[in-house]
C-alpha positions in Angstrom: 95.2 190.9 25.5 95.6 191.1 21.7 94.9 187.3 21.4 91.8 187.7 23.6 90.4 190.6 21.5 91.1 188.8 18.2 89.0 185.8 19.4 85.9 187.9 20.3 82.8 188.1 18.2 81.2 191.4 17.3 78.6 191.0 20.0 81.3 190.2 22.6 83.3 193.3 21.6 80.3 195.4 22.1 80.0 194.0 25.7 83.6 194.3 26.5 83.5 197.9 27.9 81.1 196.6 30.6 83.3 193.7 31.7 85.1 195.6 34.5 87.3 192.7 35.5 89.0 193.0 32.1 89.9 196.7 32.6 90.2 197.2 36.3 93.3 198.1 38.2 94.1 195.8 41.1 93.0 198.3 43.7 89.6 198.5 42.1 88.8 194.7 42.5 87.4 193.3 45.7 89.9 191.6 48.0 89.8 187.9 48.6 88.7 186.6 52.0 85.9 187.0 54.5 85.4 190.8 55.0 82.4 192.9 55.9 83.7 196.3 54.8 86.0 197.0 51.9 87.7 200.4 52.1 89.1 201.8 48.9 91.6 204.6 49.7 93.0 206.6 46.8 94.1 210.0 45.6 91.9 212.3 43.5 91.0 210.6 40.2 92.4 207.2 41.2 89.2 205.4 40.1 87.5 205.0 43.5 84.0 206.0 42.2 84.2 203.6 39.3 85.2 200.8 41.6 82.3 201.5 43.9 79.8 201.6 41.1 81.1 198.4 39.6 81.0 196.6 42.9 77.3 197.6 43.3 76.7 196.3 39.7 78.3 193.0 40.6 76.1 192.6 43.6 72.7 193.4 42.0 73.1 191.9 38.5 72.5 188.3 37.6 73.8 186.3 34.6 71.0 187.7 32.4 69.3 191.2 32.7 66.3 189.9 34.6 68.1 187.2 36.7 68.5 188.1 40.4 71.9 188.9 41.8 73.2 188.3 45.3 71.8 191.7 46.6 68.3 193.0 46.3 68.3 196.2 48.4 71.3 198.6 48.4 72.0 201.7 50.4 73.9 204.5 48.7 75.2 206.9 51.3 77.1 210.2 50.5 77.6 213.4 52.5 74.6 215.0 50.9 71.7 213.8 48.7 72.9 215.9 45.8 76.4 214.3 45.9 74.8 210.8 46.1 72.7 211.6 43.0 75.3 213.6 40.9 78.3 211.4 41.7 77.2 207.9 42.6 74.3 207.7 40.2 74.7 210.2 37.3 78.4 210.9 37.6 80.9 210.1 34.8 81.9 207.0 36.7 78.5 206.5 38.4 76.0 203.6 38.2 74.2 204.9 35.1 77.4 205.4 33.1 78.8 201.9 34.1 75.7 199.9 33.3 75.1 198.2 29.9 71.9 199.4 28.1 70.0 196.2 28.8 70.8 196.3 32.6 70.6 200.1 33.1 68.5 201.0 36.2 65.6 203.5 36.2 65.8 206.5 38.4 62.7 207.4 40.4 63.4 210.9 41.6 60.4 211.3 43.9 61.4 208.1 45.8 65.2 208.8 45.6 65.5 205.3 44.3 67.2 203.3 41.5 65.4 200.2 40.1 67.1 197.5 38.0 65.3 195.4 35.4 65.6 192.4 37.7 63.8 194.2 40.5 66.8 195.1 42.7 66.7 198.6 44.1 69.2 201.2 45.5 68.1 204.1 47.8 70.2 207.2 48.4 70.8 208.7 51.8 72.6 211.8 53.2 75.2 211.4 56.0 73.9 214.7 57.3 70.7 212.9 58.3 71.8 209.7 60.1 68.3 209.1 61.5 67.0 208.6 57.9 68.7 205.2 58.0 66.4 204.1 60.9 63.8 201.7 59.5 65.1 200.6 56.1 67.2 197.4 55.8 69.7 196.3 53.2 71.9 193.5 52.1 74.6 195.8 50.5 75.8 199.4 50.8 78.1 201.9 49.1 79.4 204.8 51.2 81.3 207.6 49.3 83.8 210.0 50.8 83.2 208.9 54.4 86.3 210.8 55.7 84.7 214.2 55.0 81.3 213.5 56.6 80.5 215.9 59.4 78.4 213.3 61.2 80.4 210.3 60.2 80.3 208.3 63.4 76.5 208.6 63.7 75.8 207.9 60.0 78.1 204.9 59.9 76.6 203.4 63.0 73.1 203.7 61.6 74.2 202.2 58.3 75.6 199.2 60.2 72.2 198.7 62.0 70.5 198.7 58.6 72.8 196.1 57.0 70.8 193.2 58.2 69.4 191.4 55.2 70.8 188.2 53.5 73.4 185.8 54.5 76.4 188.1 54.1 75.6 191.8 54.0 78.7 193.8 52.9 79.6 197.4 52.3 82.2 199.2 50.1 83.7 202.6 51.2 85.3 204.9 48.6 87.2 207.8 50.1 90.2 210.1 49.8 91.9 209.5 53.2 91.7 212.2 55.9 92.6 212.0 59.6 89.0 211.4 60.6 88.2 209.4 63.7 85.4 207.4 61.9 87.8 206.3 59.1 90.7 205.5 61.5 88.4 203.4 63.7 87.0 201.6 60.6 90.4 200.7 59.2 91.5 199.2 62.6 88.4 197.1 62.9 88.4 193.3 62.4 86.4 192.5 59.2 87.7 195.5 57.3 89.7 194.9 54.1 91.6 197.7 52.3 93.0 198.6 48.9 94.9 201.7 48.0 96.2 203.6 45.0 97.7 207.1 44.2 96.2 209.3 41.5 99.0 208.3 39.1 97.6 204.7 38.9 94.8 206.0 36.8 96.6 208.8 34.9 95.7 207.2 31.5 92.1 208.3 32.1 92.8 211.8 33.4 93.1 215.1 31.5 96.4 215.7 29.7 98.7 217.8 31.9 96.6 217.2 35.1 99.3 215.2 36.9 102.1 217.6 35.9 100.1 220.6 37.2 99.2 218.8 40.5 102.8 217.7 41.0 104.1 221.2 40.4 101.7 222.6 42.9 101.5 219.9 45.6 104.6 217.7 45.3 106.2 217.0 48.7 103.3 218.6 50.6 101.1 217.0 53.2 98.1 218.0 51.1 99.6 216.3 48.1 100.3 213.1 50.0 96.7 213.0 51.1 94.9 214.1 47.9 97.3 212.7 45.3 99.1 209.8 46.9 96.0 208.8 48.9 97.8 208.3 52.1 96.2 208.5 55.5 98.2 211.0 57.6 97.4 211.3 61.2 98.1 214.2 63.7 98.6 213.8 67.4 95.9 215.3 69.7 97.1 218.7 70.9 99.8 218.8 68.2 102.2 221.7 68.2 102.0 221.7 64.4 98.9 221.1 62.3 98.6 220.2 58.6 97.1 223.6 57.9 100.1 225.4 59.5 102.6 223.4 57.4 100.7 223.9 54.2 100.7 227.6 54.8 104.4 227.5 55.4 105.4 226.8 51.8 108.0 229.0 50.1 108.4 228.7 46.3 111.7 230.5 46.3 114.5 231.5 48.6 115.4 235.1 49.3 119.0 236.1 49.9 119.9 234.4 53.1 122.1 236.1 55.7 122.9 232.9 57.7 122.7 229.2 57.0 123.3 226.5 59.6 123.2 222.7 59.7 121.8 221.2 62.9 122.6 217.6 63.8 121.0 215.3 66.4 123.3 212.3 66.5 122.0 208.8 67.1 123.3 206.8 70.1 123.8 203.6 68.2 124.3 202.4 64.6 122.4 199.8 62.5 119.0 199.6 60.8 117.1 199.3 64.0 118.7 202.4 65.6 117.4 205.9 65.6 118.4 208.1 62.7 120.8 211.0 62.9 118.8 214.1 62.3 120.4 216.5 59.9 118.5 219.6 58.9 119.6 222.7 56.9 118.0 226.0 57.8 118.7 229.5 56.6 117.5 232.9 57.8 117.1 236.5 56.8 118.3 238.6 59.7 118.0 242.2 58.3 115.8 244.7 60.1 114.2 244.4 63.5 114.5 241.0 65.2 110.8 240.5 65.0 111.1 240.5 61.1 113.7 237.8 60.9 112.5 234.7 58.9 113.8 231.1 58.8 113.7 228.8 55.7 114.0 225.0 56.0 116.1 224.0 53.0 116.9 220.3 53.3 116.4 217.3 55.5 119.6 215.3 55.0 119.0 212.8 57.9 120.7 209.5 57.7 119.7 206.1 59.1 121.9 203.7 60.9 125.1 205.5 60.0 128.4 205.2 61.8 129.8 208.4 63.5 132.2 208.9 60.6 129.4 208.5 58.0 126.9 210.9 59.7 129.7 213.3 60.3 130.6 213.4 56.6 126.9 213.7 55.7 126.7 216.8 58.0 129.8 218.3 56.4 128.6 217.6 52.9 125.2 219.3 53.7 127.1 222.3 55.0 129.2 222.6 51.9 126.2 222.1 49.6 124.4 225.1 51.1 127.4 227.3 52.2 126.5 226.9 55.9 128.5 229.1 58.2 128.0 227.0 61.3 127.1 223.5 62.5 124.8 223.2 65.6 125.4 219.8 67.3 123.4 218.4 70.2 126.0 216.7 72.4 123.8 215.1 75.1 124.4 211.6 73.8 127.9 211.8 72.4 129.5 214.5 74.6 132.7 216.1 73.4 133.1 213.2 70.8 130.4 214.9 68.6 132.4 218.1 68.1 135.7 216.1 67.7 134.2 213.9 64.9 133.0 217.0 63.0 136.2 219.0 63.4 138.3 216.0 62.4 136.6 215.9 59.0 136.7 219.7 58.4 138.5 221.8 61.0 137.6 225.0 59.2 133.9 224.8 59.9 132.6 226.5 63.1 130.8 224.0 65.4 128.5 225.0 68.3 127.8 222.2 70.7 124.5 222.5 72.6 123.1 220.6 75.6 119.4 219.9 75.9 118.6 221.0 79.5 114.8 221.0 78.9 112.4 218.5 77.5 111.6 218.2 73.9 108.2 219.8 74.2 109.6 222.9 76.0 112.3 223.3 73.4 109.8 222.8 70.5 107.0 225.2 71.7 108.8 228.5 70.9 109.7 227.2 67.4 106.0 226.1 66.9 105.0 229.6 67.8 107.2 231.0 65.1 105.3 228.8 62.6 102.0 230.3 63.8 103.4 233.7 63.3 104.4 232.8 59.7 108.1 233.3 60.4 109.3 229.9 59.3 109.0 228.6 55.7 109.6 225.2 54.1 111.2 225.3 50.6 108.7 224.0 48.0 110.3 221.0 46.2 112.5 219.9 49.1 111.6 216.5 50.4 110.6 217.3 53.9 107.8 214.7 54.3 109.4 212.6 57.0 110.4 215.7 59.0 106.8 217.1 58.7 105.4 213.8 59.8 107.4 214.0 63.0 106.3 217.6 63.5 102.7 216.6 63.3 103.2 213.9 66.0 104.7 216.3 68.5 102.0 217.3 71.0 101.9 219.3 74.2 102.1 216.1 76.1 105.1 214.6 74.2 106.0 212.8 71.0 103.3 210.4 69.8 105.4 208.5 67.2 107.9 205.6 67.3 111.5 206.1 68.2 113.0 209.6 68.6 111.9 212.7 66.7 115.5 213.1 65.5 114.6 215.3 62.4 112.4 217.5 64.5 115.1 217.9 67.2 117.6 219.0 64.6 115.1 221.5 63.1 114.4 223.0 66.6 118.1 223.5 67.3 118.6 225.2 63.9 115.7 227.6 64.1 116.5 228.4 67.8 120.1 229.3 66.8 119.0 231.5 63.9 116.0 233.3 65.3 115.5 232.7 69.0 119.0 232.6 70.5 119.8 235.8 72.4 122.3 238.0 70.5 125.9 237.7 71.5 127.1 240.4 73.9 129.4 243.0 72.4 133.0 242.1 72.7 135.0 243.8 75.5 137.5 246.3 74.1 141.1 245.3 74.4 142.0 248.7 75.7 140.1 251.0 78.0 140.6 254.8 78.0 141.1 256.2 81.5 
């Protein structure tokens, strides 16, 4: 880069800020190959808007300011007209800010239209008004934040009908991912290319301290994975847990816990392809009326492909780390061997062996109800992402993910033992007065 800069003339240095290929991150550059739609998924501030604006520039601009480009008519589609104007056109990373002075387009407010010196035009539309796309036709389009459009399917369909000019009409979509049917369907469609980046990829151009503040507030949360890591997180239809429920279940600190247990759902086999052994640590406050008891999920210590001795030691180590008073072990698969493995490693820890006599959904529903009541919390800062992903895939009709929900099974057993299990009957007196 130093050698390139040293060889440039003064005029070339002045033009350098507008040569996006020189500055762009890989996720901001169009993919190779024959695609119709390019979807740029990214966290907040990852540079999606700049990538969209620069792609439009590359379509409409020719070698010289008045030379034609490959596209002559462009559709700019946002959720509202205001957002199209203020973000896509006049925003800090919009078309006006990205264009060099001799190629900067003119905004015709009454026509809602941009016009470049070479005659190319771009017209703005609102996704709230899909019918406004009937009639116009285009050879390129830029759709911003598709995942949050309220009429996404209708607006997207109308845009596709309008992309009918030229030899190869294409569209770029810039969006923070959400579990929206229109986005999910688009990503699964043949002819769709995709790039992705988290917010951290563009941190050099973000305000000082922004990432530290965001990490402090949203690290290891579903919202953080969506808005900062730019990941598309789905939830099963009829899910027992929702993203909103889990985000409201955050606890920034732990109270004094009266009981702590470690629950384990052992895998049947070992090896990389086998199910994991779910190991989850949960504590509870059990003072006052039973309806006031609260559970706190402290750690997901699940291990993958471990031998019985290895997962047994992982369970014991988790119990020692958190001062657990009891281990809750599901023994449907391993039978008495599960308890034997654990007691052989540490005979001093109490082990309760439980049998699953009902289906996973029936066992999970009462625990899901506790979350709705606000009686289960997830410790902020604990890495519970994989556990929460399994929770979001458990629906009223069954588990919608691959393999077994081992982490979720362990969580259910732990919360059931701490909050839902009936209290032990009082011990019979050794002597009875007569």
